[in-house]
C-alpha positions in Angstrom: -37.7 -31.5 18.0 -33.9 -31.5 17.6 -32.0 -30.1 20.4 -29.7 -27.2 19.6 -26.8 -27.1 22.0 -25.4 -23.7 22.7 -21.6 -23.4 23.3 -20.4 -20.2 24.9 -17.2 -18.3 25.4 -15.6 -15.0 26.0 -13.5 -13.0 23.5 -11.4 -10.0 24.5 -10.9 -6.6 22.9 -7.4 -5.1 22.9 -8.6 -2.8 25.7 -9.4 -5.8 27.8 -13.2 -5.9 27.9 -14.7 -9.4 27.5 -17.2 -10.0 24.7 -19.6 -12.9 25.3 -20.4 -15.1 22.3 -22.4 -18.2 21.7 -22.2 -20.9 19.0 -25.2 -23.0 17.9 -25.4 -25.7 15.2 -22.6 -27.1 13.0 -21.1 -26.3 9.6 -19.5 -23.2 8.1 -19.7 -20.1 10.3 -22.6 -17.6 10.0 -21.7 -14.6 12.1 -24.7 -12.4 13.3 -24.1 -8.7 13.9 -26.8 -7.8 16.4 -29.2 -4.9 16.2 -29.6 -2.3 18.9 -29.5 -4.5 22.1 -28.9 -8.2 22.8 -28.7 -10.7 25.6 -27.4 -14.1 24.6 -29.0 -16.0 27.4 -32.3 -14.3 27.7 -33.0 -14.3 24.0 -33.1 -18.1 24.2 -36.2 -17.8 26.5 -38.3 -15.9 24.0 -39.7 -18.5 21.7 -39.8 -16.4 18.5 -36.1 -15.5 18.9 -35.0 -19.0 19.7 -36.9 -20.6 16.8 -35.4 -17.9 14.5 -31.8 -18.6 15.6 -32.3 -22.4 15.5 -33.6 -22.2 12.0 -30.5 -20.2 10.9 -28.2 -22.7 12.7 -29.4 -25.7 10.8 -26.4 -26.4 8.5 -24.4 -23.5 9.8 -22.4 -22.7 13.0 -24.3 -19.7 14.1 -22.1 -17.2 15.9 -23.9 -14.6 18.0 -22.4 -12.1 20.5 -23.3 -9.4 22.9 -21.4 -6.1 22.1 -19.5 -4.5 25.0 -21.9 -3.2 27.7 -24.8 -5.4 26.6 -26.1 -8.8 27.8 -23.4 -11.1 29.2 -20.4 -9.0 28.0 -18.3 -6.9 30.3 -19.5 -3.3 31.2 -18.3 -0.6 28.9 -18.6 3.2 29.3 -16.3 4.4 26.5 -17.4 6.0 23.2 -19.6 4.1 20.8 -18.0 4.1 17.4 -17.8 2.1 14.2 -14.2 1.3 15.1 -15.4 -0.4 18.3 -18.1 -2.3 16.4 -15.5 -3.6 14.0 -13.1 -4.4 16.7 -15.8 -6.5 18.4 -16.4 -8.6 15.3 -12.7 -9.1 14.9 -12.3 -10.3 18.5 -15.2 -12.7 18.3 -14.3 -14.2 14.9 -10.7 -14.6 16.0 -11.8 -16.3 19.2 -13.9 -18.8 17.4 -11.3 -19.4 14.7 -13.5 -18.0 11.8 -11.2 -16.6 9.2 -13.8 -16.7 6.5 -17.5 -16.7 7.1 -21.0 -15.7 6.0 -22.1 -12.4 7.7 -25.7 -11.4 8.6 -26.3 -8.0 10.0 -29.6 -6.6 10.9 -30.8 -3.0 11.9 -27.8 -1.3 13.4 -25.8 -4.4 12.6 -26.5 -4.1 8.9 -24.5 -0.9 8.6 -21.7 -2.4 10.7 -21.7 -5.6 8.6 -21.6 -3.7 5.4 -18.6 -1.6 6.7 -16.8 -4.8 7.7 -17.4 -6.4 4.3 -16.0 -3.3 2.6 -12.9 -3.2 4.8 -12.2 -6.9 5.0 -13.4 -8.5 1.8 -11.3 -11.6 2.2 -13.2 -12.6 5.3 -16.8 -12.5 4.0 -18.2 -15.3 1.8 -21.7 -13.9 1.6 -23.4 -10.9 3.1 -27.0 -10.6 4.3 -28.3 -7.2 5.4 -31.8 -7.0 7.0 -33.8 -3.9 8.0 -30.7 -1.7 7.5 -29.8 1.7 6.3 -26.9 3.5 4.6 -27.4 6.7 6.5 -28.7 6.7 10.0 -29.9 10.3 9.8 -32.7 9.1 7.4 -34.4 7.3 10.3 -37.2 9.7 11.2 -36.6 13.4 11.6 -34.6 15.5 14.1 -37.5 16.0 16.4 -38.5 12.3 16.6 -34.9 11.2 17.1 -34.4 13.8 19.9 -37.7 12.8 21.5 -36.8 9.1 21.5 -33.3 9.6 22.9 -34.7 11.9 25.6 -37.4 9.4 26.6 -34.9 6.5 26.8 -32.6 8.7 29.0 -35.2 9.8 31.4 -37.6 6.9 31.5 -36.0 3.6 30.4 -39.0 1.6 31.2 -41.5 3.6 29.1 -38.9 4.1 26.4 -38.3 0.4 26.0 -42.1 -0.2 25.9 -42.4 2.4 23.1 -39.6 1.0 21.0 -40.9 -2.6 21.4 -44.3 -1.5 20.0 -42.4 0.2 17.2 -40.1 -2.8 16.5 -42.5 -5.7 16.9 -46.1 -4.5 16.2 -47.0 -8.0 14.8 -46.1 -9.8 18.0 -48.8 -10.7 20.6 -49.0 -8.7 23.8 -47.2 -11.3 25.9 -44.3 -11.4 23.5 -44.1 -7.6 23.4 -43.9 -7.5 27.2 -41.2 -10.2 27.2 -39.3 -8.2 24.5 -39.5 -5.0 26.5 -38.3 -6.7 29.7 -35.5 -8.3 27.6 -34.3 -4.9 26.4 -34.2 -3.5 29.9 -32.2 -6.6 31.1 -29.8 -6.4 28.2 -28.6 -2.8 28.8 -28.6 0.2 31.0 -30.5 3.3 29.9 -27.1 5.0 29.2 -25.9 2.2 26.9 -29.3 2.1 25.1 -29.1 5.8 24.4 -25.5 5.7 23.3 -26.1 2.8 20.9 -29.3 4.4 19.4 -27.3 7.6 18.9 -24.6 5.6 17.1 -27.3 4.1 14.9 -28.5 7.6 14.0 -25.0 8.9 13.3 -23.6 6.1 11.2 -23.2 6.7 7.4 -21.7 3.8 5.4 -22.7 5.1 2.0 -19.1 5.7 0.9 -18.1 2.1 1.7 -20.9 0.3 -0.1 -19.5 0.4 -3.6 -16.4 -1.4 -2.4 -18.3 -4.4 -1.0 -17.2 -7.5 -3.0 -19.2 -10.3 -1.4 -22.4 -11.6 -2.9 -25.1 -9.6 -1.0 -28.7 -10.2 -0.1 -30.7 -7.2 1.1 -33.9 -7.9 3.0 -36.5 -5.4 4.2 -40.1 -5.5 5.2 -42.2 -3.0 3.2 -44.0 -1.5 6.1 -41.1 -1.6 8.6 -42.0 1.1 11.2 -38.5 1.6 12.5 -36.3 1.8 9.4 -37.5 3.2 6.0 -37.6 0.6 3.2 -36.0 3.2 0.9 -32.8 2.9 2.8 -32.5 -0.8 1.9 -33.1 0.1 -1.7 -30.2 2.4 -1.4 -28.0 -0.3 0.1 -29.0 -2.7 -2.8 -28.4 0.0 -5.4 -24.9 0.9 -4.0 -23.6 -2.6 -3.6 -22.6 -4.2 -6.9 -25.0 -7.0 -8.0 -26.8 -7.0 -4.6 -30.2 -8.7 -4.6 -33.0 -6.9 -2.9 -36.1 -8.8 -1.6 -38.9 -6.7 0.0 -41.0 -8.8 2.3 -44.5 -8.2 3.6 -44.9 -7.0 7.2 -44.4 -4.2 9.7 -42.0 -5.7 12.3 -38.5 -4.4 12.3 -37.1 -7.3 14.4 -36.5 -10.3 12.0 -37.7 -12.9 14.5 -41.2 -11.4 14.8 -43.9 -11.2 12.2 -43.4 -13.6 9.3 -40.0 -14.8 10.4 -40.2 -17.9 8.2 -40.0 -15.7 5.1 -36.8 -14.1 6.4 -35.4 -17.5 7.2 -36.4 -18.9 3.8 -34.7 -16.1 1.9 -31.5 -16.3 4.0 -31.2 -20.0 3.8 -31.9 -20.0 0.0 -29.2 -17.3 -0.4 -26.7 -19.4 1.6 -27.4 -22.5 -0.4 -29.2 -24.3 2.4 -32.3 -26.5 2.0 -35.6 -25.2 3.1 -36.7 -26.3 6.5 -39.9 -28.0 7.4 -42.2 -25.8 9.5 -40.9 -25.8 13.1 -42.9 -27.4 15.9 -43.7 -24.5 18.2 -42.7 -26.2 21.5 -42.1 -29.9 21.2 -43.8 -30.5 24.6 -46.4 -33.0 25.3 -49.8 -31.8 26.5 -48.9 -32.8 30.1 -45.6 -30.9 29.8 -47.4 -27.9 28.6 -49.7 -28.1 31.6 -46.7 -28.4 34.0 -44.9 -25.5 32.3 -48.0 -23.3 32.8 -48.0 -24.1 36.5 -44.3 -23.3 36.7 -45.1 -20.0 35.1 -47.6 -19.4 37.9 -44.8 -19.8 40.4 -45.8 -23.2 41.9 -43.1 -25.3 43.7 -42.7 -29.0 42.9 -44.7 -29.8 46.0 -47.5 -27.5 44.9 -47.3 -28.9 41.4 -47.7 -32.4 42.8 -50.8 -31.4 44.9 -52.4 -29.6 41.9 -51.9 -32.5 39.5 -52.4 -35.3 42.1 -49.0 -36.8 41.4 -45.9 -37.4 43.6 -43.5 -34.6 44.3 -40.8 -36.7 42.6 -42.9 -37.1 39.5 -43.4 -33.3 39.4 -39.7 -32.8 39.7 -39.1 -35.2 36.8 -41.6 -33.4 34.6 -39.9 -30.0 35.2 -36.5 -31.5 34.5 -37.6 -33.1 31.3 -39.2 -29.8 30.2 -36.0 -27.9 31.0 -33.9 -30.4 29.1 -36.3 -30.5 26.1 -36.2 -26.7 25.8 -32.5 -26.4 26.5 -32.9 -24.2 29.5 -30.9 -24.0 32.7 -33.5 -23.0 35.2 -37.2 -23.0 36.2 -37.1 -19.2 35.7 -36.3 -19.6 32.1 -39.1 -22.1 31.6 -41.5 -19.6 33.3 -40.3 -16.7 31.1 -40.6 -18.8 28.0 -44.1 -19.8 28.8 -45.3 -16.3 29.6 -43.6 -14.9 26.5 -45.7 -17.2 24.3 -48.8 -15.1 25.1 -52.3 -16.7 24.8 -52.2 -20.5 25.0 -54.3 -22.9 23.1 -55.3 -26.0 24.9 
């Protein structure tokens, strides 16, 4: 399995807040506008997310970032607005020297990406919108939106669990647990509420007819978080946009049939189809060691369990860490647990 080296940096808004970004792969830039919450480092420990991003970064320099107040970016307690979202894209793309790029926005990021493409047409080569909407008020009704916002504000743990079940119903139980924990690590309850409220408030319908970039609109037919009808509106309003409705229920593109999403995006960008990814790239022995790391065993305990020397145990763990591109044992453990049931 090819290693995908992640390079990271920090862009800055005019107000001074640092915005963390990460680059993966090589080639023309593909900028990803994230959905609701993100954490650049922790997303790499969830196999489905990592494989999704690696697939997109084959033949492209994938540019990801954490918006202010999320993940590795600086804290932010100011208002959440479209202007801030656009300023964040500007800061990141200027920091990485991307004057012209492909743009991929999903969920909340789809509305933001569409607005950016409308306002800065010279910067966008191609536009991909996944699981998005033209009008945020079309997501559920007033009562359901009020209930979800209230639950997030008063019980962030329960709220993140509920939204994970809504966003990723096709994922296994272990992956859903990892995703819920990931959301809580990515943001405070206050930030989560503010960003979800922004998603409900955004309306980009007036900007859509002015988008000039070739556009691909993707949506899963049975998406439980965003109505498919909204992506049809996006495609109808953007001149010559191509709409592809995919099978599935998961709102998050990396879960469910992520290969279908990757295939459509790569085909639209003129990239060759990838061979099916190898799930781990680990040997059976390394899988066994990773399982014991996930149990919390030290190198000495690993050595005793496997009847090897402590130095051999240490070497196994180091090779696993390097193979997976992780920095710590904790990431190896989180990665293994997130994979859910394991087949021997």
